[in-house]
MARRO-133158 format. One record per residue: x, y, z of N, C-alpha, C in turn; residue in one letter. Coordinates in steps of 0.02 Angstrom, whole numbers, plus 50000, padded with zeros to 5 digits. Atoms other than C-alpha are relative to their C-alpha. Layout:
XYZXYZXYZA
...
***
This chain:
500005005550047498195460549401500184993450035M
499805006049963499045448349520499434997150040G
500585002449961497525447449633499474997049954S
500495002650048496395444949482500204993149975A
499765006550023497485430449424499894994650053L
500105004849946497435421849594499264998350006V
500735001249996495535424049599499774995649942S
500205004050058495365416849424500234992850008L
499755006849988496445401849469499564996450051L
500425003149949495365398749623499324998149972A
500665001250027493735400049526500004994449948E
499985004850055494285389349379500434994050014E
499515005249983495445377449472499784993049983G
500245006850012494375361749463499934998549926D
500105001050072493935364049280500684999449965R
499345000250031495745367549232500374993650017L
499675006349980496365352549331499744994249959A
500295005350041495175341549235500265000349929Y
499784999250070495685348649066500754998649992L
499275001050005497555348249103500234993250026L
499805006449970497565332049200500415000850063G
499654998549937498395340549349499805007050022E
500204993349975498035355549461500555005249987P
499544994350001498825372649442500015003050070L
499954997749931499445377649613500495005950005E
499564994349987500175394249669500494998050055V
499505002149951501815390349756500245005650044G
499774994149963502425407649808499735006349966R
500204993550027501875425749786500505005250026I
499514995049982503265438549785499675006950003L
500304993449991502705455549854500535004850028V
499534995049974503565471749902499975000450076R
500084999649927502855471750079499464995050022T
500495004849973501915459350187499425003450035L
500494996549958500915472850278499405002549961D
500544997250040499825478550134499374995750003K
500645003650000497975474050143499844997949929E
500125002650067497525462949995499314996849996R
500675002950011495855457649921500074993349965S
500005006350036495395440649854500294994350041G
499775006149965495895422849902500764999249999P
499275000250000497745426049937500244997550069I
499765002649935498425414750076500645003650022P
499424996249974499625424650185500634995750002A
499425004349996500755409450200500404999349936G
499665000450065501195410450015500405006349985L
499684993650014501815428450024500735000050023L
499304999349982503665432250024500265006549970T
499664994150028504775447449997500684998149972T
499355002350022506265436849945499954996449933Q
500025003150066506505432949760500314993050002L
499665006549997507655418349805499524994550020A
500485005149979506195409249887499574997649942E
500355002050061505355408949717500474996249953V
499535002850049506875405249610500284993350024I
499675006149974507615391749724499514994450015D
500505005149986505975382249746499944995449939D
500005004750057506155366849635499314997949978D
500685002050018504285363549638499665005349956E
500284994850042503935380049551500294999349930I
499775001250068504025377149363499875005949954E
500174994150040503235393149294499995006150045V
499994993749962503595410749357499615005249961V
500414994750031502325424349320500245006750027V
499734993449981503065441949322499485005349984E
500494994650008501795455949350500215006050042L
499734994749956502925468249441499935006849968I
499994993550033502975482049311500705001749978G
499344998250027504425491549233500525000750054P
499454999149953506125492449315500524994549997G
499455004750002507775483749337499864993750040E
500145005949960507125472149473499604994949961F
500415004650040505805464749358500434996449948A
499565003150050507125461749223500454994850033L
499565004849966508305453349347499614993950023S
500415005749979506865442549410499874995349941A
500125004250059506475436449233500644996349981I
499365003350015508315432949200500154994450049R
499875005149949508465423449364499554993949991A
500475005650010506905413049328500224995749941A
499775003850058507545408049156500654996450016L
499375003249981509265404549228499904993950044G
500175005749958508435392649351499584994849963A
500365004750043507615383449205499254999850015K
500734999449991505855389849240499725003949941K
500334996150052504665395549105499735006450030S
500204993449976504135413749118499395002449961V
500574996450029502475422449088500035007150026V
499944993149979502555441349090499515004449963T
500404994950032501495456549052500395006549993A
499564994249995502985468249052500215002649931N
499874997450067502925477948888500635004149997K
499404995850001504315489948938500634995849993E
499415004450003505575475848965500034996349933I
500005003950062505045465648814500165004349939L
499894995750058505115480648697500735002149993S
499284998450004506975482848735500454993950007T
499565005749984507635465948796499764993449971H
500295006350022506625453148699500514995149970F
499535004950029508035445348594500434996650053P
499605002949946509105442848749499604994850040E
500405004549958507685434848849499784993849961L
500185005850041507135423648705500594995349992E
499405004250004508915417348684500134996550066L
499915003149934509015414148871499504994350010A
500505005349996507395404148863500184994249955A
499805005250047508015394648712500574995850028Q
499415003549974509655390248800499814994750052A
500205004849947508725381248942499384996149980V
500585003650027507325374448831499365001550040H
500604997849965505985384548919499665005549959R
500394995050037504655396948862500015006750035D
500194993549974504385415448884499395002349961I
500644998150030502575420348850499805006950025F
500134993049982501865438048852499365002749967F
500624997850031500095438848782499725006350032E
500314994449964499535451248916500395006549994A
499594994050004500935463548876499755004949947A
500164995950058500105470348720499295002749999V
500694997750010498215471048714499514996850049A
500455002649948497495464748878499744993149984G
500315006550011496265450748847499954997949928G
500055001750072496405451048656500574995149983I
499485005050016497345435348595500385001649937P
499664997950061498385444948468500674996549991L
499335003050006500135438248506499954992649981I
500095007150017499525420248501499804999249927R
500205000350070498705423548334500605001249954A
499424998550042500305431148263500514994350003L
499495005249992501415417248333499784993349971R
500245006750019500295402548286499575000349937V
500485000150055498795405848174500265003349936S
499764996350057499685418248061500754999049988L
499275001250005501425410648072500234999649928F
499805000850070501475406247887499795005649955G
500264994450039500695422547831500525005549990E
499584994250011501665436747750499595006250017R
500394994449977500995451447848500315006549974L
499774993750030501105468547766499855006050043S
500204994149963500235480147887499624998150063R
500385000649937499635480948067499885007150025I
500164993449975498725496348127499434999350051V
500535000949951497685498348282500045004850059G
500054996249937497195506048447500224995350055I
499715004649952498275498148581500085003250069V
499984996749935498085510648725499305002050020N
500694998749979496415510448815499915006750032G
500064993649966496775526148916499895005749950T
500084994750049497015537448766499364999249960T
500625000950038495555529548674499405002350040N
500544997649957494425533048823499985007649999Y
499974992749998495025551048831499755003049934I
500214997450065494795553948644499264998749987L
500725001450007493075545648648499595005250037T
500374995049960492505557448786500055006949969R
499934993650033493205572448694499545000449939M
500435000250060492265567148538499265000450018Q
500725000749987490595562748617499725005550045E
500254995049953490485575848755500325006949991E
499664993650015491555589848680500405002550060H
499594998249943492695589548832500705002149977L
499304998650012494425597048838500414993850018S
499575005649983495885584948849500104999650075L
499884999949927496185590349029499404997350038E
500605002449966494375587149080499904992549989A
500075007250015494325570148993500524995950038A
499485003449963495975565349074499824999450073L
500205000149929495345569949248499464994750011L
500535005149995493795559149218500304993049996E
499685006550007494885544649161500384998150062A
499645001449937495955546149318499534998250056Q
500495001449948494435546449430499694993049993Q
500295006650012493785530549349500524994450001L
499475005049998495475521849360500274997949933G
499745001650067495805521549173500695003049989Y
499374996550009497285533549187500385000350066A
499584999549941498745533849308500055007350023E
499884993349974499165548749419500485003849954A
499554997250050500605551749297499814996949933D
500245003050063499795549149125500485001149942P
499564998050055501315554649024500164994249953S
499855005750043501705537048961499454998749949G
500575001150045499965535748886499935005849951D
500154994350043499725553448820500575001649952L
499434998850044501475554548746500054994949944S
499975005450049501205538348648500534994850016G
499455004849984502665529248735499734993150017R
500295006549984501545515548803499804996249937D
500195003150064500835512148630500614998049960A
499395001550036502595512548558500324993550026A
499735006249972503175498848678499624993949974S
500425005550024501715487848626500124998849925K
499895000850072502005491348442500664996749985L
499355003150010503835486448457499954992450006A
500095007249990503305469348522499604997049942I
500425002550055501935467148391500394999449936I
499635000050063503065471848247500564994850000A
499475005149996504475460448308499724993249984S
500315006650011503305445448310499744999549929I
500335000350065502385449848150500504999549943A
499534999650055503925453348043500644996050011F
499435004449988505215442148127500675003550006G
499384996349990506495455948153499935004550061G
500064996449937506895464548317499865007449989H
500184992950000506045481448339500045002350072V
499934997149933506595491248492499525006050005D
500464994349991505435504348567500325006449974V
499664994050025506755517248520499995000749925G
500054999850073506505512848336499345002949976D
500674997950018504695518748340499965007649998V
500154992950004504255536248278499375001450039T
500554999249952503095543048413499765007350003V
500344993849985501855557448424499404998350044D
500555001349954500595558348566499395004449986G
500624996250008498945567348595499975006350042I
500004994349955499485581448710499675006249969W
500244993950031499015594948583499334999649966G
500665000750032497325588348525499485004250038V
500504995649970495895600648556499304998449974T
500685001050025493995600548539499905002749929P
500054997450069494205611248382500244995049949A
499765005250046495185597048303499464994849988D
500555004850008493715585448336499455002749955F
500504996850044492545597848253500214999349927D
499765000750068493635597748098499974992849976F
500035007150018493765578748100499294997949984A
500705001850011491875577348112499765002849933E
500204997150065491625589247965500334996349942R
499655003850052492875578547869499754992949994S
500295006750002491875562847906500374994950041G
499625004849961492985555148039500035001850074G
499884998949928493535554148221500764999650011V
499285000049985495235555948305500164994150045I
499765005749962496145540548369500775000250005K
499275001049997497915537048431500144993149972L
499885006350036498555523648313500724997850007L
499345003250006500025511748316500014996349934A
499995002950067500555506348142500694997249983Q
499385003150026501865494448072499864997649929A
500095001850071502095491747885500664997649971E
499425001850040503285483347765499764997949931R
500145002050069503355479847579500154992549993D
499905007250002503085461047564500214997649931I
499785002050067503535461147379500765000549993T
499284999150003505345465447419500334996650060T
499655003349945506505454447521500425005150039S
499624995649956507345463047668499775007249995D
500264993250004506205478147648500025003250070A
500004996749935506335491247787499305000150030P
500634999949962504985491847921499845007250020V
500254993449979503955507347957499594999150064R
500355000949936503415508548140499875006950030V
500194993349978502465523648205499404999850048E
500584998749958501275529648340499825007349988V
500204993250017500255545148296499245000950008F
500724998650001498555553548318499785001049928P
500234999950069497515552148161499255001349996A
500714999650016495845556748085499834993549963I
500205006450029495045539848050499305000949971V
500654999150032493615540347925499494995250031M
500525003949967491965533847993499864993449966S
500105006350036491945520147861500514994750020T
499495004849980493505512047937499794996650065H
500215003549939493195498548071500285002950064P
499704997249940494365507248193499635006150027L
500364993949979493255522748197499474998550053A
500555001749954491915513548297500244997250067S
499735002749937493085507548437499975005450053V
500134994849951492515517148590500294998350068R
499815001049930493015519448771500704997250007G
499335002849985494455509348841500164993749959S
499885006050041494315495648709500605000949954F
499465000250049495765490848597499764996449937N
500155003550062495695485148416500615000249955A
499425000450043497035479348295499784997249932I
500165001750069496845478348106500624996949968F
499435003750028497985465448021499874998549927V
500065001550070498305463647835500564995249979E
499525005050023499155448647754499904998249927G
500015001550072499545442047581499454995049982S
500505005150016498375427047589499365000950039A
500584999649957497205430247734499595006349988V
500364993750012496735447847679500015004450062G
500064995449943496105458947820499654996650058Q
500295002749939495755453647999499955005550052L
500094995149947495145463348150499954996450067M
500025002649932495495459348332499785005650046F
500264994749958494495469048461499774997250067S
500225002249933494105468248646500295004550054G
499734995949945494555475048818500764999850001P
499274999650002496345481048814500315000550068G
499734999349932496525482649002499484997250049A
500455002649949495705477949166500274993650030G
499715005649965496135464949296499814993249971G
500215006750022495095450149237500174998649927L
499795001550069495345451849047500754998749994P
499285001050004497215453549072500214993550035T
499855006249965497255439349199499824994049956A
500195005450046496355428549069500554998649950S
499455000850047497775431648946500614996850035A
499445003049962499075427549081499874992650012V
500175007049987498155411449125500094995749937L
499915003850063498145405948942500734998649988A
499295001150008500025408248937500264994850050D
499795005049950500245398249097499834993049976I
500225006550024499255383949022500454997649943I
499555001950055500315384248864500694998050026D
499355001649971501905384348969500004993150033A
500055006649967501325369349072499954994449949V
500065005150052500815359548918500684998649967R
499355001050032502515362548840500494996550047N
499575003449952503405357248999499864992550002L
500195007149995502435340949004500194996249937R
499835003450062502815337248822500735001049981S
499284998750010504645342648839500145003849936A
499914995950059504475355648704499955007350020T
500084992949988504425374548688499745003349936R
500254996250057503685387748574500565004349972A
499434996250027505145393648465499785006549967P
500144993650032505225411348402500665002949976M
499384997350028506585417548285499915007549986R
500024992850010506855436248296500695002249978I
499364998250027508255442348184500205007050020A
499744993449987509365456948229500145003549933E
499824996350060509835470548106499425002349957G
500574997650038508085476048055500125007149975T
499944993350027508095491147940499335003650005R
500614996149989506845505247965499945005749950F
500154994450044506015518247855500155006550037V
499834993549969506715535547892499415004849995E
500524994950002505595550547930499955003249931D
499994996650065506125558047764499634996149946S
500345004250050505305543447672499274998650018A
500695001249979503665542947770499545005249969I
500474995450032502215550447672499294998650024E
500705000749979500405553647722499655006649984A
500404993950001498995566247717499965002650072V
499984997249933499075578047867499495005650008F
500414994349981497935590147957500385004050053A
499654995649954498765604948044499535005650021L
500434994749976497805616848155500385004650046S
499644995049961498315632748243499535005850017M
500344993949982497685648348330500455005849980E
499604994650027498255664348246499675006750015V
500274993349994498045683048260499535001349941V
500504998850053496475687948162500125007049971D
499834993650030497205701548052500174998949927A
499835000750071497505705147868500734997949991P
499335002250016499025696447793500254993950037G
499785005849960499125682447922499984993649958V
500075006150040498495669047803500564999649948L
499465000050049499785674247674500664998050032A
499385001949966501195672747802500034992550014Q
500045007149985500615655447854500094995849937V
499965003750062500395649447675500705000149971S
499324999550026502135655647631500454994850032E
499595005049965502905644047762499864993149971V
500165006450033501975629247686500374999449934F
499675000150065502655633847515500754999350005G
499275000449992504435635847579500244992850009Q
499805007049986504445617447631499664995049953H
500275004450051503545610647478499384996250020G
500625003449977501915606347567499415003149964V
500584997750039500385607647455499364999650043S
500614999649960498755613047538499404997849957I
500595002450036497195603447485499365003650022A
500614996949973495945612447597500185004150061R
499894995849942495875626347726499335002250029M
500594997549966494565631147856500215005150052E
499874994949950494465646447968499395001050043Q
500534998749953493405648848124500205005950044D
499874994449955493265664848225499964997550072E
499995002049930493725662248407499765005550046L
500194994249959493135679248467500615004050018G
499434995849983494215693748516500435001149938G
499544998750054495745694948406500324993749972E
499715006450021496055676448370499544996449951L
500365004450046495555664348233500324993150002A
499755006950002495725645448217500054997849927H
499895002350068496485638948055500154992649999L
499855007150010496505620947995500194999049927V
499775001450068497495615247842500024992449990F
499955007050021497275598347757500474999849940L
499505000250054498775594047648499844994649949T
499955005850045498985583447495500524995350031H
499525004949974500035567947523500715003049997R
499344996949995501745573947581500424996450052T
499545003449956503255568747681499965002750071R
500024998149930503275568847871500555005050016L
499454995449987504965577647871499825007149979S
500214993450024504205591947770499495003150047A
500514997549952502745593347892500345002550063I
499654997949940503915594148041500395006549989K
499644993850016504965607547955499515005849995A
500514994850005503365617247917499775002250069T
500224998249932502815616448099500545004050036M
499464996249970504525622548154500025007149973A
500024993350030504405637048032499425004150025G
500594996449974502655641548090500105002350072L
499894998249930503215641548271500405006450007A
499614993949998504375655948228499635006349979G
500404994250020502975667348166499695003450060L
500304996349944502395681048284499244999649999D
500735000150005500605679248220499704993450024V
500255006449976500475661348283499955000250076I
500115000249927499715660348458500104993050028E
499955006949976499645641448472499974995149942R
500025005450049500065626448364499724993750034L
500305006049973499015610948392500394993849977H
499685006350018499485592648371499934998649925Q
500055002450069499905586248197499564993849998I
500445005950009498555574048140500124997049931L
500005003550064498725560948004499274998949979R
500655002450023497275555547897500104992849979V
499915007150015497125536647894499694998549933L
500235001250069497005531447713499784992749992E
***
C-alpha cells in the first residue's frame, strides 16, 4: 500500500499541486529495513529506520501510518499527534480499540486523524458517514466488508469448491494471507464494523463489543440449501439501533447469512465490498466498490491527506464526538431466522432425537431437508422460525452432545 501511495503521488503530483495551490512532497519514509528491494518511484534517500527522524522533522506536517497492527504502530500515531502532526492511517485494529483516545489526542493539539482506508478500501464510506450523512439518524448498516471471505464464498457458490480449495486459490492470487484466521473467523470484519458503528451512531464501539461468527464451518451443501431457498451465502457485518428511542442499545454483529437473491448484497461478487445504509430521512443507500488492493486503498489514503492539508491551511480540523458508555444488545435479545445443517447417522430415530433438542430449547422448526450422503450418513438442514440467538447456541451445544451427530456445520442467519 505504501508503494502504491508513493506511485500515486508521483503520477498525480502536478495536478494535485495545481488544485491545492502547493505540492505534496514525501519528506521521509519509515521502513523496517533499508536492504529490502522495493518497486516504484521510492528515492532511497528518503528511507529511514528511525521514527524520530519522522517525528522530529518540522517540515513534515502529515504522518501516514501504514505499518499494520501492533504496539509500534500505536506508539507512532501517538508520537505524531504529540508532535502536532495530523495523522492518516489505515489501521483498523488500532482504531477499533483506541479510537476515543486518539481522537482526544488529535483534538488536544487541533490536528486531524483520518482513516478512510481502514474500513472499505477505496469506497468513501467513512467520509460519507462523517460529512454527507452527519445530520442523518441512521438505523441500520449492513454489508460485506471483507474482500477475502467474499471471494472465497463467491468461488464456493459459483464453482462448488470446498472452503479449503477456495481459500488456497485466494492465497495463490494474493487475496488471502498465509494466516487467514483473521478473515475466516470474522475478526477483521468485526474491527471494521466497530469503526463504522462508532462513526454512524456517535458512541464508542470496541471490537470486543461485536458478536462474531466466521465462515470456518460453511460447506458446499450449505450453498446448495441456500440456492434452493433462493439465496447465496455472504459474511455480513451489521449494526442496528432503534432511532425512535433515545439512548437505545446498539446491536453489532458479524455472521454468515443466507442473503436472498432479491437483496442488493446478493450480487456482490469476488473481492468487492458493499455496504447498505438505512436512515430516517435518506432511506436506503448502497456503497460498493473494491474493498482492497494497493491503488484503491492508496486513493482513499490520498483523499485523507488532501483533507488534512486543507484543514491545516485553514487552521481548522474535522471534529468527531464519540461518546463513551454505549449500551449493547445482549445475545439473549438478538432474534433472527436461522439455518442449521449437520451430518448425522442415517438410521431410524435420529430425526426424533435431533428434533427433541430443538424443542428442549424452544426453537420452532419451519422447514427441514434431508440429503443422503452415501454410506451410513445423511445431511440434515433445519430452517427455524424467528428465534433468539441464545436459544440457537444452546441448541447447537445440545446437538453436539448427541452420539448420532457426526458433524455440525456453521450457523447461518437468513437476512430479512
